[in-house]
N, C-alpha and C positions, 0 to 999 in steps of 0.2 A: 496171519495165520491163527484161529483163536486159543486162546489160553483153555488151559485145564483151570475149572473155577476152584478154588481157593477158601471161599469166603471173604465176610467182611465181619470183621472182630478187633477194631479199636480198643477196649476196654477188657479184651484176654474172655471175653462172656466162654469160651472152652474150658476155662477152669473152674467154671459154678458148674457144668454139666455133673453127669454120674458117665459112668462105662458104657452102660449102656445103652445113654438118651443120647449118645455121639456115634454108637453103633449104629443106631437107629436110622440115623440122621446118616450120618454117611451111605450108610445102603440105601435107602431113599434116592439118594445123590446122586449115586452110582447110578441107578436103575432110569430114575428122568433123562440123564444125560446120557448113556447109549441107545435106549431103550422108545425113549420119547424124540427128544430134543429135535432128533433127523426127521423124524418125520410133520414137524410143528408148523412149520412156515408152510407147506405147501396142502398140510388142512388149511391151515387158516383163510391164507389166499384164496384157494378153491372152496369155501366154508364145503369141507367133506369131514365130516367130525371124525374121530383118532375112533380107529376099532375097539370097541374096549371090552369087547366080548372076546379078544387076542389078550390084552395088556389085563384086565383084573385079574385071571386066575394069576400071570406071574407077580398081582401086587399082592393077592394072595398069600401068598409061598410066601415074601418077603416082610408079611407079616402090616403092609399099610396100612390095610382095611380091618379097623376093627376095634384099632389096638386099645381101646380105652376098657373095650369090654374085658370083662372077666377069666381068668382061663377055662374055670370051671364051665363058664357057657360056650368057650369056642375061641373067646376074643388071645387079646393078645396079653392084656393085665398089667398093661404100662400104667405112665403117670401123663396126665397133662402135656407136661411140655415135650414128650416123646411124639405124640398125637400133634402138638403144634410144630414139633423139627419134618414131620413127614409133607404138612403142610407145604411149610416155607419150601420144601425142596418143589414139590410139585406145581405151587404156582410159581415160582422162582424160572421154570421153562414156558409153561402157560398155566392162563388158570382156568379152560378148562380141565387141566387134573388138578386142580385144586381144589377146585370144584365138585368133579367126581370124589376124589378123596373126604372131602366133609360133606356130599350129600350120603354114600354110602356108611359115614361112620357114626357123623350124626342126628341124621334126621330118616336114618334107616333102622343102622344096626341099631341106635341107642334109644328108639321107642319100641324097639323085639324083645332089646331085654329088659328094660324099666316096667313098660304094660301091657306086653305080650302075653299070652297063655301058653302053657306049659309047649302044647301041640302046634300053636304057631312058631313057637321056638325053633322046636323041631325040624319045621319043614323051612323054614325061611331063612335064621339069624345065621345057622353055623356056613349054609352055602355062599349068602350074601359075605362073610367073611372072608372067606374061601376065593370069593371072586368067579362063583361059578354059579352063579345069579345075582340078576343086577337090580335094585327097585327105586322107587322115585318117590318125591316128599310132596302131593298136592294139598299144600294150602292157600296160595297165593293166587286171587279170582280176578278178570280183565275188571272187575268193579271196585274189589277190596286189596289194596298189600295190605298197607302200612298198620291199617286199622281191622285188626284180625279179628274183633265182636263183630263185624258189619258183613260178615262173609256169607253169602247168601247161598249157599248147597248145602241142603235137607236130607235128611236120612228119618225114614217113617217106619215104623215098626208096620209088619203086615203078617200076619202069621205066626210063622213060629223062625221068619228074616226078616230081613229090612230092603224098602225102596230109597236109592239115592237118587239122586238128582243134583245137577248143578255145573258148571263147567269151571277148570282150572287151568292157568295160563302162566308160562314162563317159569316151566318146570325142566329143570334138568333132567336130564336122561330120560324124558318122560315118551318118544318116540321108542325109545328101546326097551324100557324097563320088563324086567318078565313079574313085577307085581308094582303096585302102589301103595302109599300108604295116603288116604287119604281123609280130609280132615270134613264133617261135615256137624249141620245144629240139628238135634235131637229133644223132645221131652225132657230131657237128662241135661241139656247144656253142650260143647262141642263135645265132638267125638272122633277115635280116628278108626280105621275102618283100615284092613288088609282086602284089595280089589284089585285080581291075579288078570293077565293078561290072559284074553278069549273069553269075557265072561258077557255075555250077552246084554247089549246097553253100553258096553262101556270101550269107548274110544282111543288111540291116543296117535297123535298127529306133530310132528314135526312142523316146528318156526323157521323158516327162510328168509334168504336177504335180508341178514341181522350184520350192525355193523358190529357189533360186538361178540367172544366168544365163538369166535366162528369156528373154532377147532372141536368145538364141545355140541354134544344133542341137548337140544333145548325146545320143549314142543308145549303141547296143548293135553289136556286129558279132556273127556267131555263122558259122562256120566246121565245116559238116556234113559230116567226112569229102571236104574238099572238094578236089579234082585241080588241081593245077598243071602249069605244063608248067616243063620244067631252067630254062628263062632266064626263070622267074620271080623267082628268087632274088638277094638284092642281094651280087653277087661279093666286094664288098668286105671283109662285114661277119663276122666271127672272133669274135666273142663275146658277152660282156655291156659287155664296156669301147665295143662299135662301140653299143649301144642307148643309156648312157650319155653319150655323146660326142654327141647331140641330143638328151638331156634337158638337157646345159650349152648347150647354142642359145636352150632356153626358158625356163629360169631366169632364162639374162641378160636376156633380154627382159622377163619378172617385176619386175624392182627396176626396174626402169625404169614399167613401167605399173605400179607403186605409187607409185611418186611423182608420176606423173597426176591418181590419183586422190584423195590426196592433196591436190594443189594445187588440184584442183574444192572441197572439200569446206572447204578455209582459203576461197578464193575466195564462194562462196556463202555461208559462215556471215559470211563481212566484210560482202559489201554487206546480206544481211540485218540483220545490228547496225546501219548507219548510220541506215538505213531503219523500223526498227522502232521507237516510242516505246512506252514504261513509264514509270508515275510521273514526267512532264513533258519525257524527255530520250529520245533513243535509247540504245538500251540498248548501244552498243559508249562509252557513257560511264561507263560503271560499271567498279569497278575487277575485281570477278570475268571479268567477260568480254573484259575486255584479256586477263589473265591465262590465258585459256584461247586468244588468239589468238597472243598473243606465245609460249605453247609447242607449238604446230600450226606456228609457220613457224620456230622453231629446231628441231625435227624435222626439218623440211622440208628447210632445210638445210643439215645435215650429212648428210642420207643425201644430197640431192644432190653433197656435194661427195665420198663414198664411191664412190658409183658412177660418178660420173666418172673419178675413178683406176681402177675397174677398168676400165671402160671402154678406158683408154689403156695399160691392162696388156697386155686382151688382144687390142688393135691392134698392142699388142708381140710377140705371144708369148712374154709374160713373165708369166702369171697359171698361178695353181694351182687346183683347182676346188673347194675348199674355201673359199678369196674370195669365186665366186660365193654359196655356200652362207652365208656371216654377213652378204653383201646382201641375199637374198633373205630371209633370215630377220629381220631389221633392219627391213627400209622395209616390209615384209606389217607388223607389228607396230604401224609408224608410218603404215601407211593403214588398220589397224580404229580406231588412237585416232582419228585426224579423221572419221572417217567419223560415231563414236560420241560426237565432242565435237561435230561439226556439227548432227546430231540432235538434242543435246540442247540446245546452245544457240536452233534454232530451235522449239524449244520442242511445241506440237500440231502447227505446221505441217511438222513435222518427220518427221513420219509421212505425208502429202501424198507423193506420187509426182510433186510438180507441183514439187517440187524433187532434186536430186539425192542428198540423203545416203544415205536407204534402202534405196535402189535398191543404191547404193556396198556400203552396209552386208550389204547379201547376198549382192552378189556377190565379195565380200571374201571371204567364208567359202569358195566353193570357190576361190580362190587360193591361201587361208591353206593352205589342202589338196592342191593338186595339185603337180607335180614337185616333189616330195618337199614331206611336211608338216613344221609348224616343228619337231617333235620332230625327224622326221627331222635338216634343219640344224641343230639341235643335236647330234647325236648325229656327225657331222661333223668339226665341228669341234669336239669334247671329244675325238675319237680326236685331231685333228690335232695337238690341245694337247698332250695327254696321253701318248699312243703306245698308248693300250688301246680295243681295238674295243670295244664296247659293246649292240653289238646285235644281241645272239644268251646266249639262258641255255640252260644244262643242266639239266633237271628232274630 
């Protein structure tokens, strides 16, 4: 029988959280356990994405979307640690839910709030935060992921409007979104545009037969000489730095999401080891098993302390984006290790979808790649350490 999740907190991290932060985490944990967890196995197995049109309004009522957006703009007005706790609990159950949280908060609500016009905020921001509308973030392309500066989608002025042409791929919530924030090159540099569902020349398609993120919607956006009105542009966007500032919001969220995955894998392995008997004893009694559990717990605790400190620095406005890269790189390696180790400890049962590690293993491959691959974050850190960029080669 499954045990109620109590958290993994070897260094008493709860003592560092405010009451509001703990309440946010507990609300998110309770929702994910009761409303989502029972649906996840079938959704993943059958590759039938969770019904976000039904789940999003419930999440909106609990403040799980747009938590970092100021209250006066309709958001939760919380600090970044609360945002992180929501992501932790969402990814702990399934990363399709974690992706939904970070896309709606960090990649849709955030750019609308920071770069949008008053009319764009009025029309889209509050409905997204309330879960009544779903958005997506169109940056990655078939030929360009890490190399944001090389994207091929273009937007050219035409009379009082714009004509946008290009394709975006591997976009979370692509086929279900009510609108997309699409990034395109213009004569003024990279700019963001709000593209509404049903606009002529704009199509949204799901990508299926995925080995990862099977419980979530992932797809492509095609803009075939899509004509947009002048007011569709996000007026505050001023180049590649605007897009990267949004990515920082999602990258930060993933650092806590990775901890949620690791916690779930650790707890699953620990509970299994206490119940599974071999050679007359629970396997938890064997030294090799205890070593695996100890290593998982040590790495989880280190990641919690690293990411807690990052959260406080962001709240204080005293962080650098390279520090987010360090946490993203470290924590994804942690999640990968814990999922692999837990699957191993479960033996043959480890490949059953009745246990979460094999599903986490698949989903992690998406998280490990998106919002900056492990290698890209290594290069970001390398440049910060040495002062020498190693992103390009002239052959």
